[in-house]
C-alpha positions as CSV (number, residue, x, y, z in Angstrom):
1,M,-37.8,-35.2,-26.3
2,P,-38.8,-32.7,-23.7
3,V,-42.4,-31.5,-24.0
4,D,-43.1,-27.8,-24.0
5,H,-45.8,-26.8,-21.7
6,P,-47.6,-23.5,-22.0
7,P,-46.7,-21.0,-19.3
8,V,-48.9,-20.9,-16.3
9,P,-50.9,-17.7,-16.3
10,A,-49.8,-15.2,-13.6
11,P,-52.2,-13.6,-11.2
12,R,-53.8,-10.5,-12.5
13,I,-55.1,-7.2,-11.0
14,A,-58.8,-7.2,-10.7
15,T,-60.9,-4.6,-12.4
16,P,-63.9,-2.8,-10.8
17,A,-66.1,-4.9,-13.1
18,E,-64.8,-8.0,-11.3
19,A,-65.9,-6.7,-7.8
20,D,-68.6,-9.4,-7.5
21,V,-66.1,-12.1,-8.3
22,V,-63.8,-10.9,-5.6
23,V,-66.7,-10.6,-3.1
24,S,-67.9,-14.2,-3.9
25,L,-64.4,-15.6,-3.2
26,L,-64.3,-13.8,0.2
27,V,-67.7,-15.0,1.1
28,S,-66.6,-18.6,0.5
29,A,-63.2,-18.2,2.1
30,F,-64.3,-16.5,5.3
31,H,-67.6,-18.3,6.0
32,D,-66.0,-20.3,8.8
33,D,-63.2,-18.0,9.8
34,P,-63.0,-17.8,13.6
35,V,-63.4,-14.0,13.9
36,W,-65.9,-13.5,11.1
37,R,-68.0,-16.4,12.2
38,W,-68.0,-14.9,15.7
39,A,-69.1,-11.5,14.3
40,F,-71.9,-13.1,12.3
41,P,-73.0,-16.1,14.3
42,D,-76.2,-17.1,12.4
43,P,-75.1,-19.6,9.7
44,A,-78.4,-19.1,7.9
45,L,-77.7,-15.4,7.4
46,R,-73.9,-15.3,7.4
47,A,-73.2,-15.7,3.7
48,E,-75.5,-12.7,2.7
49,Q,-74.2,-10.7,5.7
50,H,-70.6,-11.3,4.6
51,R,-71.5,-10.5,1.0
52,R,-72.7,-7.0,2.1
53,L,-69.7,-6.5,4.4
54,W,-67.0,-7.7,2.0
55,G,-68.7,-5.7,-0.8
56,L,-67.7,-2.5,1.2
57,F,-64.2,-3.8,1.7
58,V,-63.8,-4.7,-2.0
59,A,-65.1,-1.3,-3.1
60,G,-62.6,0.4,-0.8
61,A,-59.7,-1.7,-2.0
62,L,-60.5,-1.4,-5.7
63,R,-59.6,2.3,-5.5
64,Y,-56.1,1.0,-5.8
65,P,-54.6,-1.4,-8.4
66,W,-53.7,-3.9,-5.7
67,V,-56.7,-6.3,-5.7
68,W,-55.4,-9.5,-7.2
69,L,-57.1,-12.7,-8.7
70,T,-55.5,-16.0,-9.5
71,P,-56.2,-17.7,-12.9
72,G,-59.6,-19.3,-12.8
73,D,-60.7,-16.8,-10.0
74,T,-59.9,-19.3,-7.3
75,A,-58.2,-16.9,-4.8
76,T,-57.9,-13.2,-4.1
77,A,-55.7,-10.8,-2.2
78,L,-56.7,-7.3,-1.2
79,W,-53.7,-5.1,-0.5
80,I,-53.9,-1.4,0.6
81,P,-50.7,0.4,-0.6
82,P,-48.6,2.8,1.6
83,H,-50.5,5.9,2.5
84,G,-53.8,4.3,1.3
85,T,-56.9,3.7,3.4
86,E,-59.3,0.8,3.6
87,F,-62.2,3.0,2.8
88,S,-63.0,6.4,1.4
89,T,-64.6,8.9,3.8
90,E,-68.0,8.0,2.5
91,Q,-67.4,4.2,2.7
92,E,-66.1,4.5,6.3
93,A,-69.2,6.5,7.2
94,A,-71.3,3.7,5.7
95,L,-69.8,0.9,7.9
96,E,-71.6,1.5,11.1
97,P,-75.1,1.9,9.5
98,L,-74.4,-1.3,7.5
99,L,-73.5,-3.3,10.6
100,Q,-76.6,-2.0,12.4
101,E,-78.8,-3.0,9.5
102,L,-77.2,-6.5,9.4
103,L,-76.9,-7.2,13.1
104,G,-79.2,-4.8,15.1
105,T,-78.0,-4.5,18.6
106,G,-75.2,-7.0,17.9
107,A,-73.5,-4.4,15.8
108,D,-71.8,-2.7,18.8
109,R,-69.6,-5.7,19.6
110,V,-68.4,-5.9,16.0
111,L,-67.7,-2.2,15.9
112,Q,-65.5,-2.8,18.9
113,V,-63.5,-5.3,16.9
114,F,-62.9,-2.7,14.2
115,E,-61.6,-0.4,16.8
116,L,-59.3,-3.1,18.1
117,F,-58.0,-3.7,14.6
118,D,-57.3,0.0,14.1
119,E,-55.5,0.3,17.5
120,A,-53.3,-2.6,16.7
121,H,-52.4,-1.4,13.2
122,P,-49.0,0.3,13.0
123,H,-49.4,3.9,11.6
124,D,-45.8,5.2,11.9
125,V,-44.1,3.4,9.0
126,P,-45.4,3.4,5.4
127,H,-46.2,-0.2,4.4
128,Y,-48.4,-2.5,2.4
129,F,-51.4,-3.8,4.3
130,L,-52.8,-7.2,3.4
131,D,-56.5,-6.5,4.1
132,L,-57.9,-9.8,3.0
133,L,-56.5,-13.0,1.5
134,G,-58.9,-15.9,0.7
135,T,-59.2,-19.0,-1.4
136,H,-62.6,-20.4,-2.5
137,V,-63.4,-23.4,-0.3
138,D,-63.6,-25.7,-3.3
139,H,-59.9,-25.0,-4.1
140,R,-58.3,-25.1,-0.7
141,G,-55.2,-27.2,-0.1
142,Q,-53.7,-26.5,-3.5
143,G,-51.4,-23.7,-2.4
144,L,-53.3,-21.1,-4.5
145,G,-53.7,-18.5,-1.8
146,L,-50.1,-18.8,-0.7
147,G,-48.9,-18.7,-4.3
148,L,-50.8,-15.5,-4.7
149,L,-49.2,-14.2,-1.5
150,A,-45.8,-15.0,-2.8
151,H,-46.5,-13.3,-6.1
152,T,-47.7,-10.1,-4.5
153,L,-44.9,-10.0,-1.9
154,A,-42.4,-10.2,-4.8
155,R,-44.0,-7.0,-6.2
156,I,-43.8,-5.4,-2.8
157,D,-40.1,-6.4,-2.5
158,E,-39.5,-4.6,-5.8
159,E,-40.6,-1.4,-4.1
160,G,-38.5,-2.1,-1.0
161,M,-41.5,-1.8,1.3
162,P,-42.6,-3.7,4.5
163,A,-45.9,-5.4,4.9
164,Y,-48.5,-5.9,7.6
165,L,-51.4,-8.3,8.1
166,E,-53.8,-9.5,10.8
167,A,-54.3,-13.2,11.1
168,S,-57.9,-13.8,12.1
169,N,-57.3,-17.5,12.1
170,P,-54.4,-18.4,14.4
171,G,-53.9,-21.6,12.3
172,N,-52.5,-19.4,9.5
173,V,-49.7,-17.8,11.6
174,S,-47.2,-20.5,10.8
175,L,-48.0,-20.2,7.1
176,Y,-47.4,-16.5,7.2
177,R,-44.1,-17.0,9.0
178,R,-42.9,-19.0,6.0
179,Y,-43.2,-15.8,3.9
180,G,-41.3,-13.6,6.3
181,F,-44.0,-12.3,8.6
182,S,-43.4,-12.2,12.3
183,P,-46.0,-11.7,15.1
184,I,-45.8,-8.3,16.6
185,G,-48.9,-8.4,18.9
186,S,-52.3,-10.0,19.4
187,F,-55.7,-9.2,20.8
188,R,-58.8,-11.1,21.7
189,V,-62.2,-10.0,20.4
190,P,-65.0,-9.2,23.0
191,D,-66.8,-11.8,25.1
192,D,-63.7,-14.0,25.2
193,G,-63.9,-14.5,21.5
194,P,-61.2,-15.6,19.0
195,Q,-57.7,-14.2,19.0
196,V,-56.2,-12.1,16.3
197,V,-52.4,-12.1,15.7
198,T,-50.9,-9.1,14.1
199,M,-47.8,-9.7,11.9
200,W,-45.1,-7.6,10.2
201,R,-42.7,-8.3,7.4
202,E,-39.6,-6.1,7.0
203,A,-38.7,-4.7,3.6
204,R,-36.6,-7.1,1.6
205,A,-34.4,-6.8,-1.5
206,P,-36.0,-8.2,-4.7
207,G,-35.2,-11.8,-5.6
């Protein structure tokens, strides 16, 4: 006889009370990311520096109901919806002082990177922006992050909207291609640093 298995829990929308959970996932996921390792080069300080930085990003994203967590809190996705912004006015004003506090004179080169991100970002067509997608290092290789990506893209398809992301790790470009994203540009961070690939996914019909 066939055995009935309980349904697998679906990803859920994170609440503001789960901000620390989301931040901890991002700290783990991006510790060795090429761009964010370049931005915070001291491995002894990086985790706490990332915690402060991602805390600002998470606070900005949680203004919208588009921060997602997998069951078991193993992966997270931060989407900014059409016409939304990464940060509130107050949060955006806090970014430069935060980087200066964390990096001192090294903040200037990281601020240049944020300017490059903004210049590369399309602003003429409303779209969903995948700000951050990360899986805890202990759970990599299980398809959890990509499963979360597929789940959220299905929701976006229901709205008939395109999507945009920035691949800070070129090794992920081929993975994003599988989900309908195509490269539309790239830039290299200062001092001959890592390359960032920008990617776009056209709106699709649901299903």
